[in-house]
N, C-alpha and C positions, 0 to 999 in steps of 0.2 A: 504494500500500500504506500502511496506517495506521501512523503512527509513535507510539510510546509511550515515556514516561519512567518508570522505576521509582522510587518514593519510599517509604521505610520510615518508619512513624510512631513508631518508637521501641519498639514492642512486637513481637508475632509477625507482625502483618499487613503486607503489602506492597500497594501500589496502583500503577496505571499511569495516567498522564494523557494523554488524547488530544491530540496536538499539531497535528493537521491542520486542524480546524475552527475558524473564527473565531467560532462561536456559543458564548457562555458556557455554554449549557445542555449543550454537548457536553463540557465540562470537569468531568465528574462522576467520582467515584472508581470505578475499575473493577478487576477482578481483574488481578493483575500478569501482564505478558507478558515475553517475552525481548527483550533489547536487546543490541547488539554491545558488545564491550569498548571500542572506540574512542569510541562514543557515550557510554558511561558515564563515560569519562575526561574528555570535554568538559563533561559536566554537572557533574562534580566541580570542574573547573577554573573554572567560572563564579563561584565564591566563593574568596576567598583562604584559605590554610591557617589563618590566625588566626581568620577568621570562621567557618570550618567547626568548629574546635575550640570556639569560644565558643558557637555555636548548639547544638552537641551537649551541652555542659555545662548550658546553660540549659534545654533541653528535658528533660534527665534530671532536673533539679530539679523541673520542672513535673509530670512524671509521678510522681515520688516523693511529691509532695504529694497524690496521689490523683486528679488531674485527667487528662484525656486529650484527644486530638484526634479529632473536632471537639469544641470546648468552647463551651457556651452563653455569651453575653455576661455574664449575671449571675454565673455561676460564675467566669469570668475576673476580674470585678470583685472578687469575694470573695478570690481569689488575690492580687490586687494589694494589697488592704487588709491581708492577712496579711503580705505582704512588707514593707510600710511599717513594720511594728513593729520590724524588725531590719536592714533593708537601706537602702543609700543610693539616692537618686533615680536616679543614673546606672545602677546595677545593675538597678533595676526597669525602666527604659526599654529597656535592652539585652535583658532577658528578654522584654519585650513585643514587641520587633522579631523575636526568634527565633520566638515563638509565631505572629505574623502571617505570617511567611515560611513556616512549616510548613503553616498552613492553606491558603495560596495554592498551595503546591506540590502539595498533596493534592486540590486542586479544590474546597475548601470555602469558604463565605463567611468573610470575615475578621471575627472578633468584635471586633477592636481598633477597628473603625470605629463600633461601636455607641455610642450616646450615654451609656449607663450606664458603659461602660469609659472613654470620654474624660473624663467628669465626674469619675470616681474618680481618674484620673491627674492631672487638673488640681488636685483637692483635695490630693493627695499633694504635688505641687510647691509649693503655697501653704503647706502645713503644715510641710514639711521643708526647703523652700528647694532651690535647684538649684546652688548654688556647688560647683564641683568641687575636690577636693583635688589641687593641682598640684605637680609636682616642682619643687624649688628650682632656679633657674637657676645653673649653674656658670659664673660670669662670668670674664673673662680673668684678672684678678689672682688670683682664687681658684684657677683652673686652674694658673697658674704656681706657686703655693704647693704645690699637689699634686705637680707635676712635680719640684720641688726636692727632695722627700722620696724620690724613686725612685732606685734604684741602677743597676747595669749588668749585672744578670743577664739571661738570655734572656727571662724573663717581664717584666722591667722594660722591655726594649727593645720588646717587643710592646705592652704596655699604654700606653707613652708614645706610640707611633705611633698606636694606636687612639684614645686620648683626643684627640690633636691633629687627626687627620683627621676624627673625629666632630664636633669643635667647629668646625673651619674650614669643613666642608661642611654643617654644621647637619643632619646625617643622623639619621633615625630609626634605632633599634638594628637593625631588620631590614635596612635598607638598608646599614648599615655592614658587617655581617657577610656580606652578599651579594656583595661585590665580589671579582672574580677579577683575576689579573694582566693578562688580556686587556682589562680595562675601563680600564686606565691608559694615557693618552696623555702622553708627555713633550714639553715645549716649553721654550723659552728663559726664559719668565716663570713657569714652574711646571708643574703637571700638570693634566690634565683627566680627571675620572672620569666614566665613562659609566654612569649609573644606568638599568639596563634595565627595572626594574619597581619600583613603590613602592605605598604604601597607597592613594594617590589615582590611580594609573595601573596598574590591574590588567590592562589589555589589552596592556601592554608596549610602549607607544609610545616610551618612553625619554626621558631628559633628560641634558644634560651640565652638570657643575658644575666650575668652575675653582677650583683650590687654588693660590694664588700663593706664591712664595718668601716666607718670613717675614722681618721686619726685626729680630727678636730671636733669641736663641739657641734659642728654641723654634719653629724653622721646621718646619711639618708635612711639607713635601716632603722635607727632609733626614732627619728622623727616620723617615719611612716607608722611605726608601732604606736607612737604617742597619739597620732591622729585617729587610728583605727580604734584604739582603746577608748579615747574620749568620745568618739561618735558611736561606740558600741556596734561597730560593723564587723560581722563575722562571716557574712556571705554576700554575694552580689558585687556591684561596682565598688572599686576602691575609692574613687573620687566622685563626689556627688554635689548636686546643687544645694545651696544654702540661701534661704530667704533673708530679707533685711532684719528679721527678728532673731536670726541665728538658728532657725529650725532647719534640720537636715532632711532633704527630700530623698526618696528611694531612687530617683532617676540619676543616671550618670551624667557627668558634665559633657558638654559638647566640645568639639575641637576649637570652635570659635571662642569659647569661654577661656581656653588656655591662653590664647593671644591677649584677651582682655585682661586676664590676671597678670600676665607678664608686664604689659604696658602700665597697668595701675601700680604695680609694685615698684617698677624701676623709676617711675615718675615720683613716687613718694620718697625715693632715695636720692633724688636730685638729677636723674638722667633724663634725656630727651626721649619720651615714649615713642615718638614717630619712627625712630630708627630701630626699634625692637619689635619682635613678634614672637609667636609661639616657637618658631624655628630657632630663636636665639639660644635656647637651652641646648639643642643638638649641636649647633655650631660652636657654642661655648665650650662644651666638653672636648670636642675635637681640637679646637685651638689651644685650650689650656693644657691638654695632655701632650700635644706636640711641643709646646714651649717647655714642659717639664721633662722632655726627653724621651717620652714613650715612643716605641717603635710604631711604624705605620700599620703593621699587621695586627698589633695589639689594639690600636685605636679602631681599626676596621672590625675587629672582633666585637667591639662594643656597638659601633654604629651600623654594622651590617653592610658596609660598602663592599662591592666586589673587586675593586681595583684601587690602586693608589691615585690614579688619575681622577676617579670619581671623588675620592676623599679629599684631594687637593682643593676642590671647590669649597669645602667646609672649613679648611684651615685658613682663617681670614687674616686680615692685615696685621693682627696682633703678633703674628709669627714672622713678620718681615725682617726683624732685626736679629732673630736667632740664627747664628751661623752665617750672618751676612758676609758675602765675599769681600766687600770693601772694608769691613771691620777687621778682616784677617791681614790686610796689607797696609792699612793706614794708622 
């Protein structure tokens, strides 16, 4: 029996893609058929929630500009040229990826492969540059300054534990808020957190990250234990929402909340919050560890990066003077 996947093109039309035949000619748009709920669930799960939201927003912008799918290459090139007037290169590249994905899913030729589109994108990169605006790394000493300004309220205990665990594990914000009590293994030298899924591990193979007992008063293991004991959390999410009255909700924090917490706490310590985000904790551990002389493979063991080249993007400007070539000869 023929299997079909329903894909909506953002308008009123729906299409189904023939999944049985290996012949590309059979992957042509067809009237939508019915699929089971379990199959639809698996299709949706093939992309992360963040990617789904991003693609939806990008395609909505594409259609609002008056274009649709399928889109001729020259029309797409004009769209990119329009975007270049007001948008960063990274945003344009992301929208291009969403448009390519939509065309392939609907069984159409990918216009992003056309020479006119590739040449336009190359020209945009050369004209605008490709340097990304990166979050400032929250390095160890700066983190300690932030922690010093925090009190002993319920929200302070939570935020202190969140900042320390996020830094020590070099976690992405989605990873940090995704932990449950069942993901924590206790041992004599610290704790091990089981990261069940991450941005680069959407299939859920998992990875374990060790968080050792700290040598300073800012031990991440101890402060996590203090927070969980105070909140009487024994199961479910580690980090939860707290209302303005100090009441702890059963719901886990969102990834966006991590960025809000980082910005609020660094501002209270006298730093410019605009330059920081939830990613500052991850970059901070990588940079601080590099400055302390940790080997790249040891840092990658914590961050999960597959190569030194990928890790290098996270070791920010704070490491520029360590082992500087000019310093060795002048």
